[in-house]
N, C-alpha and C positions, 0 to 999 in steps of 0.2 A: 490474416484472412479477413475479407470484408464481405458485406452483404449488400444486395441491391435494395433501393428504397422501396417501402411498401406503398400500396395505393393511397390516394389522397384521403380516403375515408378512414385510414388507420389512425391510431392515437399518436400523440407527440413523441412517445418513446420509440414506437416502431418506425417513425420517420427518420430517426437518427441512424447513422451508419454504426457498425460494430466498433469501428475505431473511435467514434465520438462517444459512444456509450462507455467504452473502457476508460477514456480520458475523464469523463464525468464521474465515473465510479471512483477513480483515484482521488479526485478532488473531494468527493463526499467522504471518503475514508479519512483523508487528511483533516477535514473539518471536524469529523466526529472525534478523531484522536485529540485534537486541540480542546474540544469541549470536555472530553473525559479527563484529560490532564488537569484542566481548570477545576472541574468538579472535585477531583480527588485532593487537590491542593486545599480547597476550601472546606473539605469535610472535617467534622469534629469527631471526638471519640464516640459520641452517641449516634452520629449519622453515618459513620464510616461504612458499616455493613449495608445500609440502605443505598448509599451512593454506589457501592460496588455492584449491588444487584441491578440498580438502574443502568449502570454503564454496560454490564453484561447483556441486559435486555436490548439496549440500543444497538450494540454491536451485532446481536443475533438478528434483530429486525432488518438492519441495513444489509447484512449478508444475504438473508433470504430474499429481500426485495431485489438486490442486484443480480443474484443468481437467476431469479425469475425473469428479469429483463434480458439477461444474456440468452436464456433459453428461448424466450419469445422472439428476440431479434434473429436467432438462428433457425427459427421455424419449428422449434420443438413445442410440444404441448405443455402447458403450465398447469399443474394440478394444484388445486386449492386444498389447504389443510382442512380436515374435518373439524367442525365447530363442536366444542364440548359445552354442556350446559352446567358444568361446575368448574370452579377455579382450580387450575393445576397447582400442585404443591411446589413450593420453592425448592430448588436444588441447593445442597450445601456447598460451601467453598471447598475446593480441593485441598486435602491435607489437613482440614480442620476436624480433629477428632471429636470435639464437643458438638460441633454442628452435625457430624455424622451420627452421633448418638441421638441427638434430638430428632434427626430425620427418620430414625428407625421407629419413632412413635407416630408416624403418619397414619391418618385414619384409613381404614380399608374402604374400597368402593361401597356405595350404598347397598348393593344387593347382598353383601356379606354381613352376617350378624356381628355386632360389636360385643366384645367381652364386657360384662358388667354394665351394659348399656341400661340407663334408667328406663323402666317400663311405664307406659302410659296407663293411667288408672281409669277403669271404667270404659264402657263401650262408647261413651260420648266424647272420648279424647280429652278428659279433664286434666291428665297428667302434664307435667312440664317437659317440653321437648328440648333436646340439645341444640344449642346455637353453634352450628359448625363454622360459620363465618367468624365468630368471636374466637373460637378455638384456634382457627388458622392464624388469625391476627396475633393471638397470644404466643403461639409457637414461633411466629416470625419475629416478634419482638425479643423473644428469648435468644434466638439465633443471632440477631443483630447485636445484642449486648455481649453475647459470648465471643463474637468475632471482632469486636471493636478494638480491644487491646492489641490483638495480634496484627490487625490491619494498620493500626497507628504505628506500631513498631516497624512494620514492613515499609511504610511510607517514609519514615524517618531515616531508614537506611538506604533509600534509593539514591543512586549516583546521578548527578546532573551531567550526563554524557555530552549533551549539546554544548554547554558552556565550556567544558574541558576541551572538546574538539575544536571549537571556534578559537579559543585562546591559543592553542598549539599552532593552528594554521596561520593565525595572524602574524606570528613571528616570521614565518617564511614569506608572507606577503610583504612585510616591511623590508626584509632583507633583500628582496628582489625588486623592490619599488613597484609592487603590483596592487591594483585595486580591482574589486569584483564588479562584474556586470551581472545582475540577477537574470537568471533564465527561468522561464515558466516551468514549474514541476508537473509536466503533463505527460511524461513517458517518452518525450522526444528530447529531453534536456541535453543528453550527450551530443546529439547530432546538431541541435540548435547552437550549443556552445562552440562546437567545431566550426560551424558555418559562420558564426560571428568572428572567430579568430581568422579564418581564411579570408574573409572580406576585408578585415583590417590590414592584412598583409598583401592584399591585391591578388590573391590566388583565385582563379576562376573556379566556381563550385562545380561546373560541368566543363571539363577541358575540351570536350568535343563541340561545344557551342559557345557563342559569344555571350549569351545571357538568356535566362528564361524567367522574365519578370512575372509571368502569370503563375509560376510554381513557387510554393513556400520553400525558403532556403533549406530547412531541415529535410524536406522530402528529397531534394537533389542529393544531399549528403547521404541520406539513407540508401538511395539508389546506387551511389558510388561504392558504398561499403558492401552492399549485397552483391553487386556485379563483381567486385574484386574477390569476394569469398567464392563465388561461383567459378571464376576463372582459375582460382588456385585451390580448388577443392582438395587436392591431395595433401596440401599443407595444413588445412583447417578441419577437415571432416572428423579426424580422430578426437578433437576437442569438443564435439557436439554429441550429446547423449541421445537426442531424438533424431528423427529422419532429417538428413542434412538439407534436402530440397525444401521441406516444410519450414525448417528453421530460417533459411535464407529468405523465403517468401514472407515470413513474419517480420523480419528485419526491414524488408523493402516496403511492405504495404500496410503494416499495422503500427500500433503504439508500443510495440515490444521494446523493453529497455535494452540499451546497449551496454557493453562491458568491455573487458580486456580484449576479447576477440575482435570486436569492432574497432577498438582503438588501433590495434595492430594493422587491420585492413586499411583503415583511413590513413595511417602514417605512410603506408606503402602506396596507396592509390594517389595521394597528393604529394608524395615525396617531401614530407615535413617531419620534423622532430616534435613529438608531443610530450610535454612535461606536465605531470599531474601532481598537484599539491594536495596532500592529505594529512591527517593526524599521524604523526610519526615520521614526517619528512616528505619526500617526493619520489615519484617513479618516472622513468623516461622510456619512451617507446621510439626507437630509432630504426628507420628502414636500412637495409643493407647498403653499404657504400657503393657497391657495384651498380645500384639502381639510381644513384645520385646524378645530378646534371653537372657535368664537368665545368669548373670555373665559376659556378654559381653557388653562393652560400645558401645552405638549406634554411628555410624559415622555421621558426620555433613557435609552436602553439602551446599556450598556457591554459590549463584547466584546474578548477578546484573541485575536489571530490569529497562529498559528505556522506557519512554513514548514519549520523544521528541528527543532522541539522534541520531536517524537514519531516513533515508528517509521515510519509511512507518510508523514510530512511534514506536510501541511496539517491544521490542527486549530484548533478554537475552544473557549475557556473563557469562563465568565461572570465579570464583574468587579463586585464589590460595594463600596460605600462602607465605609470603616473605621468 
């Protein structure tokens, strides 16, 4: 789904299309994940809890801002959160019993009387008042120290899935004399990778036209996938959980990620065999022989599929012969 541009007086955000906003959001999320990973790697025993709190806050702020931008781009009213004149209490780490225990000592709101609260002496206010800010900082420091050992242990047990995945796939690349062509991780990667492969093999992206130089290649491939799904609705509708027409529209007109359903549609639409290299081997998507072109060898499209190699996880690259 896409939206029409706002008037010239609108802000820079509302001048973007919904497609562009979604693509930018994915990049911001990838960048934030990279920052968070680096922060956690550099954290020490004493700073681990503080780093975790900071990372959680960064993720929360990014999520809230992006949700507000999406609502604004969709024409929905954006409500601003009410401002508090006191600092909110930090939330404990999930599963941290000690942090949960400490959290239970949180001060009650100012209007409620505190048990054993020091009384001010005299009508002139000569007694010593409690410093709530220092108390909050003290509790926070205690929580950070209590969670440091657990956080350090958790980090040491983290598996480097990215390196393991890359190493496993490299063996298949070498065996088949393949080299990667990096595709932008912008939500269009599957369609961009297929477009790159089809162009290498001399397969027209739009069989009905000689060429559409003014149209970005991935958009043509998206259209072909969506059109094939629509024409063969009876074969694919059962695999789509949402409204089928809405799903097809997203594949055609937005940055919706493509997957196995779209690979099958593209293999049939272009009459090519699609081989996908991934951790654990490779999968093949082959259209029915009855739809092949007699006497002509079917082209083979090679793609690399990553689950962990990129910021947002799933990603496709194009694989070319050496």
